[in-house]
C-alpha positions as a printed Julia matrix, in Angstrom:
523×3 Matrix{Float64}:
  99.4    91.4    89.63
  96.68   92.59   87.75
  98.13   96.08   86.31
 101.32   96.24   88.1
 103.24   97.04   85.35
 101.02   99.47   83.74
 100.3   101.25   86.98
 104.14  101.84   87.53
 104.55  102.71   83.95
 107.57  100.47   83.8
 108.42   97.0    82.45
 107.31   93.51   83.33
 111.0    92.98   84.5
 110.93   95.8    86.55
 107.87   94.36   88.7
 109.09   90.7    88.22
 108.11   88.68   91.48
 107.23   85.38   92.15
 103.6    84.19   93.34
 102.79   80.85   94.72
  99.06   79.33   95.24
  98.21   76.07   96.42
  94.72   74.56   94.7
  93.52   71.02   95.25
  91.24   70.94   92.03
  92.09   70.02   88.36
  91.88   73.26   86.16
  91.72   72.79   82.32
  94.74   75.11   80.9
  94.7    78.23   78.85
  91.12   78.67   78.81
  89.52   82.02   79.72
  85.92   82.72   80.84
  85.86   86.04   79.24
  87.31   84.67   75.99
  85.89   86.16   72.84
  87.26   86.48   69.36
  89.25   89.84   70.05
  90.89   88.28   73.52
  91.14   84.44   73.37
  94.89   85.12   72.0
  95.71   87.2    74.62
  93.91   85.02   77.15
  95.84   82.04   76.37
  99.46   84.01   76.98
  98.62   86.09   79.85
  96.11   84.38   82.36
  97.35   82.81   85.52
  95.84   79.64   85.9
  96.05   77.21   88.73
  95.75   73.1    88.83
  96.18   70.22   90.12
  97.51   69.72   93.73
 100.79   71.47   93.22
 102.35   75.19   93.78
 103.12   76.85   90.71
 105.22   79.86   90.54
 105.09   82.79   87.76
 107.64   85.45   88.0
 105.99   87.68   85.26
 102.53   88.06   82.92
 101.58   89.32   80.06
  98.81   91.94   79.66
  98.05   91.84   83.45
  95.11   89.43   83.21
  94.69   87.57   86.76
  92.8    84.52   86.14
  91.56   82.01   88.6
  89.15   79.29   87.21
  87.75   76.05   87.53
  85.22   76.75   84.54
  86.02   75.23   80.96
  83.03   76.23   79.31
  80.1    78.32   78.99
  77.86   75.21   78.73
  77.78   73.42   81.66
  76.01   70.93   83.68
  74.14   73.47   85.69
  73.06   75.3    82.85
  70.37   72.6    82.03
  68.14   73.93   84.95
  66.93   77.07   85.88
  69.96   78.92   87.62
  68.75   80.5    91.29
  68.05   84.19   90.79
  70.22   85.88   92.36
  68.85   89.26   92.22
  65.63   87.74   94.25
  68.36   86.49   96.89
  70.04   90.27   97.14
  66.95   91.65   97.55
  65.52   89.29  100.07
  68.98   90.07  102.18
  68.88   93.58  102.15
  71.51   93.8    99.22
  69.84   95.31   96.54
  69.19   99.16   96.1
  68.35   99.71   92.26
  68.67   98.03   88.84
  68.58   99.86   85.43
  66.18   97.04   84.47
  64.09   94.86   86.13
  64.8    92.37   82.88
  67.99   91.6    84.83
  65.89   89.01   87.04
  64.99   87.11   83.84
  68.52   87.64   82.47
  70.0    85.89   85.9
  67.94   82.75   85.81
  66.93   81.98   81.95
  68.53   78.58   81.03
  68.76   79.72   77.65
  71.02   82.48   78.27
  74.52   82.01   79.15
  75.83   83.16   82.88
  76.08   86.81   83.05
  79.97   88.5    83.36
  79.59   90.62   86.09
  82.05   93.18   87.3
  82.88   95.47   90.37
  85.51   98.18   90.48
  88.03   99.04   93.25
  90.31  101.75   92.9
  93.81  101.43   94.53
  93.61  104.28   96.81
  95.05  101.97   99.96
  96.94   98.94  100.43
  94.19   97.15  101.47
  90.38   97.06  100.81
  88.17   97.79  104.23
  84.85   96.77  105.28
  83.15   99.3   103.07
  84.37   97.14  100.26
  83.42   93.91  101.48
  79.98   94.37  100.38
  80.95   94.48   96.75
  82.98   91.06   97.15
  79.82   89.71   98.88
  77.57   90.65   96.05
  80.29   89.11   93.32
  80.34   85.86   95.2
  76.45   85.55   95.29
  76.76   85.98   91.42
  79.46   83.28   91.69
  77.28   81.04   93.7
  74.71   81.49   91.12
  76.8    79.96   88.3
  77.67   83.52   86.86
  81.28   85.08   85.99
  82.99   87.5    88.45
  85.42   90.07   87.32
  87.32   92.34   89.77
  88.31   95.81   87.7
  91.37   97.64   89.76
  91.35  101.27   88.95
  94.99  101.75   88.23
  93.79  104.75   85.9
  90.6   105.75   87.81
  92.43  105.95   91.06
  94.81  108.81   89.43
  91.63  111.01   89.41
  89.75  110.03   92.49
  86.39  109.21   92.48
  83.98  112.31   93.97
  81.29  110.12   94.8
  80.55  110.6    98.58
  83.53  112.8    99.15
  83.45  116.33  100.34
  87.13  116.76   99.52
  89.4   115.86   96.23
  91.33  112.73   96.94
  95.26  113.09   97.27
  97.39  112.19   94.21
  99.18  109.1    94.44
 102.3   108.71   93.01
 103.37  105.7    90.61
 104.93  103.19   93.23
 102.31  103.6    95.92
  99.62  102.81   93.03
 101.7    99.76   92.36
 102.03   98.58   96.06
  98.43   99.26   96.37
  97.17   97.01   93.57
  99.7    94.02   94.75
  97.5    94.58   98.22
  94.08   94.55   96.68
  94.72   91.92   94.16
  96.17   89.83   96.73
  92.88   90.22   98.98
  90.48   89.85   96.04
  92.35   86.47   95.06
  92.46   85.24   98.75
  88.49   85.96   99.28
  87.0    85.07   95.63
  89.54   82.88   93.93
  89.08   80.02   96.11
  86.69   77.16   94.99
  85.59   76.79   98.37
  84.36   80.25   98.88
  82.3    79.94   95.93
  80.02   76.67   96.45
  77.04   76.73   94.15
  73.51   76.1    94.81
  73.43   74.03   91.61
  75.74   71.85   90.13
  77.11   74.7    87.8
  80.99   75.13   88.14
  81.36   78.66   87.01
  83.57   79.95   89.99
  85.8    82.05   88.09
  87.51   85.04   88.96
  89.37   87.62   86.52
  91.47   90.66   88.01
  91.81   93.42   85.41
  93.41   97.01   85.48
  91.97   99.74   83.53
  95.14  101.09   83.35
  95.82   98.43   80.44
  93.44  100.56   77.98
  93.56  104.1    79.32
  97.28  104.15   78.96
  96.82  104.03   75.28
  93.82  106.26   75.18
  94.94  110.09   73.48
  92.74  113.02   74.87
  91.7   114.49   71.22
  90.53  110.76   70.57
  88.72  110.16   73.94
  86.99  113.75   73.43
  86.06  112.78   69.61
  84.97  109.17   70.25
  83.6   109.65   73.89
  83.22  113.14   74.8
  80.83  114.17   72.33
  78.57  111.74   73.29
  78.17  113.14   76.95
  75.76  115.7    77.93
  77.03  118.32   80.44
  73.41  118.82   81.88
  72.95  115.17   82.75
  76.61  115.14   84.22
  76.03  117.84   86.4
  72.77  116.2    87.64
  74.43  113.17   89.3
  74.26  113.46   92.72
  77.76  113.01   93.57
  78.34  116.16   91.36
  75.59  118.44   92.76
  76.57  117.84   96.11
  80.33  118.95   95.35
  79.15  121.86   93.74
  76.87  122.97   96.18
  80.12  122.41   98.86
  82.41  125.52   99.92
  85.19  123.43   98.09
  83.5   122.53   94.85
  84.78  120.28   92.13
  88.01  120.1    89.97
  87.42  119.7    86.22
  89.63  116.3    87.08
  86.92  115.02   89.44
  84.19  116.17   87.28
  85.63  113.89   84.7
  85.33  110.37   86.47
  81.94  109.41   85.56
  83.27  109.51   81.83
  86.23  107.15   82.71
  84.12  104.65   85.08
  81.47  105.02   82.21
  83.99  104.16   79.27
  85.5   101.29   81.43
  81.84   99.86   81.23
  81.67  100.52   77.42
  85.22   98.71   76.95
  84.43   95.64   79.14
  81.31   95.07   77.25
  82.71   95.51   73.95
  86.07   93.97   74.43
  85.28   91.19   77.18
  81.7    90.5    77.18
  80.84   91.65   80.8
  77.34   93.0    80.55
  76.77   93.94   84.19
  78.36   96.63   86.58
  77.79   96.68   90.42
  78.7    98.88   92.95
  77.08  100.72   96.05
  74.43  103.16   95.77
  76.83  106.02   95.3
  78.05  104.61   92.49
  74.35  104.9    90.35
  75.54  107.65   88.45
  78.67  106.05   87.47
  77.11  103.04   86.39
  74.18  104.84   84.4
  77.11  106.83   82.51
  78.4   103.55   81.51
  74.95  102.15   80.26
  74.49  105.41   78.2
  77.57  105.23   76.5
  77.03  101.92   75.4
  73.3   102.5    74.26
  74.78  105.71   72.31
  78.01  104.58   71.04
  77.64  101.0    70.16
  73.68  101.74   69.4
  72.84   98.8    71.79
  69.21   98.56   72.6
  70.18   98.34   76.43
  68.47   95.15   77.32
  72.16   93.0    77.13
  73.72   95.64   79.69
  72.72   95.93   83.36
  73.69   98.18   86.17
  73.26   97.23   90.01
  73.51   98.88   93.34
  73.63   98.05   96.52
  72.87   99.67   99.82
  76.2   101.16  101.56
  77.5    99.6   104.63
  76.43  101.97  107.37
  77.79  102.08  111.23
  75.18  102.6   113.94
  75.22  106.65  113.96
  74.48  106.54  110.03
  78.07  107.14  108.49
  80.03  105.2   106.02
  82.73  102.75  107.08
  85.93  103.82  105.36
  89.9   103.96  105.33
  90.1   107.48  106.23
  88.28  107.25  109.74
  90.04  106.19  112.64
  89.77  102.4   113.39
  89.23  101.21  109.81
  88.39   97.7   109.5
  90.89   96.38  107.04
  90.48   93.26  105.04
  94.45   92.63  104.87
  95.5    90.5   107.9
  98.75   92.61  107.58
  96.99   95.9   108.43
  94.45   94.46  110.77
  94.86   90.91  112.53
  92.33   88.21  112.17
  91.8    88.58  115.89
  90.74   92.23  115.74
  88.77   91.55  112.89
  86.85   88.88  114.66
  86.6    90.89  117.67
  84.62   93.73  115.77
  81.98   91.63  114.63
  81.75   90.15  118.19
  81.27   93.28  119.61
  78.08   95.04  117.28
  75.22   96.04  118.87
  72.06   93.58  119.28
  70.51   96.52  117.06
  73.13   95.93  114.22
  73.86   92.4   114.29
  70.98   90.75  112.24
  71.26   93.19  109.67
  74.93   92.23  109.61
  74.11   88.72  109.24
  71.77   88.9   106.21
  74.4    91.04  103.89
  77.98   89.92  105.34
  77.06   86.58  105.58
  75.92   83.44  103.16
  73.77   81.9   106.21
  70.34   80.6   105.28
  67.72   83.46  105.88
  65.39   80.81  108.09
  68.89   80.09  110.25
  69.2    83.87  110.85
  65.35   84.63  111.24
  65.61   81.6   114.09
  68.66   83.44  115.79
  66.85   86.74  115.6
  63.96   84.83  117.38
  66.37   83.45  119.8
  67.68   86.97  121.07
  64.16   87.65  122.16
  63.62   84.5   124.18
  64.48   84.28  128.17
  67.53   82.22  128.68
  69.25   83.71  125.33
  73.06   83.73  125.58
  74.11   87.06  125.0
  76.3    87.48  121.81
  75.45   84.43  120.5
  74.57   85.88  117.26
  77.08   88.11  117.09
  79.58   84.99  117.91
  78.04   83.73  114.6
  78.54   86.49  112.83
  82.15   86.78  113.71
  82.92   83.44  112.89
  81.35   83.58  109.39
  82.69   86.62  108.28
  86.11   86.11  109.64
  86.3    82.71  107.88
  85.02   84.35  104.38
  87.87   86.89  104.58
  90.33   85.31  106.3
  89.97   81.56  105.72
  89.78   78.82  107.98
  93.39   79.43  109.18
  92.74   82.98  109.96
  89.4    81.89  111.81
  91.34   79.43  113.81
  94.13   82.08  114.55
  91.11   84.52  115.9
  89.64   82.1   118.15
  92.82   80.89  119.28
  93.77   84.2   120.27
  90.31   85.09  121.64
  90.62   82.0   124.18
  94.17   83.24  124.91
  93.13   86.62  126.13
  90.11   85.53  128.14
  90.4    85.76  131.6
  89.83   82.39  133.7
  90.25   80.38  130.19
  91.6    76.89  130.74
  93.59   76.73  127.23
  97.22   76.43  127.94
  99.18   79.7   126.96
 102.51   79.26  125.08
 104.74   82.1   123.85
 104.07   82.02  120.23
 100.09   82.42  121.2
 101.09   85.25  123.21
 103.62   87.0   120.83
 100.97   86.51  118.25
  98.62   88.6   119.82
 101.37   91.2   120.71
 100.28   94.16  118.9
  96.87   93.46  119.5
  97.03   94.13  123.17
  99.09   96.91  125.3
 102.64   95.51  125.54
 105.98   96.37  127.51
 109.37   94.79  128.02
 111.83   94.18  130.84
 114.9    92.22  131.35
 114.26   88.57  132.91
 115.53   89.24  136.15
 113.59   92.58  136.88
 110.36   90.51  136.46
 111.46   87.56  138.48
 110.4    87.94  142.04
 108.56   91.11  141.54
 105.24   91.95  143.39
 102.43   91.41  141.13
 100.91   94.67  142.24
 104.1    96.47  141.25
 104.24   94.85  137.86
 100.31   95.87  137.13
 100.91   99.21  137.71
 104.77   99.43  135.72
 102.55   97.77  132.53
 100.0   100.39  132.89
  97.17   98.32  133.91
  96.68  100.56  136.82
  97.66  104.16  137.75
  98.22  103.32  141.42
  99.01  100.5   143.57
  95.81  101.27  145.54
  93.7   100.5   142.08
  95.6    97.55  141.64
  94.55   96.26  145.08
  91.12   97.19  144.97
  90.4    95.03  141.8
  92.44   91.78  143.12
  90.07   91.97  146.36
  87.12   91.92  144.04
  88.64   89.12  142.01
  89.41   90.82  138.8
  92.93   90.59  138.32
  94.4    87.74  136.42
  98.01   86.39  135.51
  98.01   84.16  132.9
  94.3    83.85  132.84
  94.43   82.79  136.23
  92.83   84.71  138.74
  95.26   86.61  141.7
  93.67   86.12  145.23
  96.59   87.19  147.14
  98.23   90.84  147.28
 101.58   89.25  148.02
 101.74   87.33  145.42
 105.21   87.87  143.3
 106.47   86.54  140.01
 107.84   83.15  139.99
 109.67   81.15  137.27
 106.67   79.11  136.38
 105.04   82.43  135.85
 106.67   83.23  133.08
 105.48   81.63  130.1
 108.01   79.37  128.21
 110.56   81.82  130.16
 109.91   84.31  127.88
 106.52   86.3   128.13
 103.59   86.58  130.82
 100.12   87.54  130.47
  98.45   90.22  132.8
  94.63   91.03  132.8
  92.6    93.54  134.54
  88.95   92.45  134.16
  87.8    91.64  131.06
  89.01   94.29  128.52
  92.14   95.65  129.76
  95.38   93.7   128.83
  98.96   94.02  129.05
 101.68   91.45  127.68
 104.78   91.74  129.59
 107.69   90.39  127.23
 111.01   89.34  129.47
 114.37   87.97  128.45
 116.84   86.29  130.44
 120.23   88.43  131.09
 123.27   86.57  130.42
C-alpha cells in the first residue's frame, strides 16, 4: 500500500500482492481529489480507485498513492452554502487544543473558498495503530463530515528517525522489512476506518469523503543531505528548535537527545512544506505534543515559499489520557490496538464498556459522533434514580466499536459478550465459543477425560479455582455456571449434551472468571 515499495527500498514486484475491496457506490475513475498541475498525471496512473458494486483486485501500484474517493470535483452541490464549522464542532467536543491562526475558523466554512485539504501523520512504529492514535483519525473524520479532504501520511521516512515528542528514551531502530509490515497494517486500518463512505456521512449534501494515503519516504528517498542543508537547513534557527517543548524536556533528562532525534522537527516541517507545495494540502493536525513539529512546518512554508501564512494552518487536539493522567500508547501493557488481528473486537468493546463513570462522558464527546444533546441527556440520566449502571458505557462501546471495526465487528463483539454472560439465554455453538477462545483462559482435554467428570473437579483443573472447597463454596452461592446455566448440584457431572456440538464447553465462576474447555473425541 502507501509507501510499501519505497519503505523497503525494493521494487514494486518485490512487494506485489492483491488487495480486494467492495464498495456499493459509483466512483468516477482517474480523478484525484489532490490533483494539481504537478500531480494530476501521476494521480491518474497511481491512485487506487473503487467503483460499482464489484470487487477490484490490484497487484501493484505506481508511486504509492492510495486513493479512495467518491469526490469528482472541488465544486459540489454542498458548496453552494456555508459548510458546518468544523473548528467550532471540535472545540465544543473538547477536541481543540491550539490553532496557529484563528483564521482557520473562517477558512473551513466560507462557501467562497474550496474545501480544505487536511493531513495527519502516522509513523509506522508498530503493526497497528492504537487508541492514542484514534483521536487523529476521528478529527480527520470530522473534517470529512464537514466537506473537506482527508489525507493520512504514513511516516515511512520519519519512522526511521523517531519522534522524540512525549518520549523519555530514543525509539528503537526499525529494519526495512518491519517498516513494510507496519506500513501495510496501518494503511489497512486507516483505509478500513476512513475509506468507507458510510463512515463519513455529511451534515450537508457535499460528497467530498475522499481519503488519500501517502508515504513521506516517497520524497525523502530522493533528498540528498547537502541539498537539504542548503535548501531547508539554513532557514532553521537552532535557538528556536531548542526552545521546542519536546526538545527541552529531553535535553534536561539524564539520557539527553541524539542529533538524529533533534532533526525530527525539521523532517516533519519539510513534510508540510512538500505537501503544501506539491499537493495543495493546507492544514496539518496532530496531538498537543505535535505543536512544535507543526509550527516548524508553517515557519518553513513562510520562509521558503514566502507565503503570508494565511493559507496554511496547524491544529492540535488534546491527548487522550487515562484516568491516572498517562497517555495511551503501544509500549504500555494492555495497549488498545485498532487492528482486530492484535485485539479482538470483543476485547475492544469490553474496554469501553468497562470505563469509569468519571471518564465515560468525556469519551463520548471525543470518541463518538453522537449529537451533543444526546450525550448531555445520557449524562443527566446517570444522575437520576433508577439509572441502569453502564448504560452510558454500553453506548460508548457500541459507537466506538462500530467506528473502528464496522457493523460486522460490533456484531461479533456483541455476540461474544452475550456468549460469555452467565445466565444468558442465547444458544451457544462451538464456533462462537472458539471465536472467543483467545479472549478467555482456555485449556484442552480429550473427550473421554471430560465426559462424566465431576464439574467440581473440572473447574479446579480448568484453573477457575485453587481448590475443590472453593469451587463448592461458590457453587452453593449460585456462582458456578456451565455453558451459562447455573450449576445447582455438587454431584453434577459432565454429560454428552453439555459438550457443545461435541467439541467445547464453557465454565464460568461469577461474572468475570471464564475458562474454555476444548475437548475432542478419542478415535
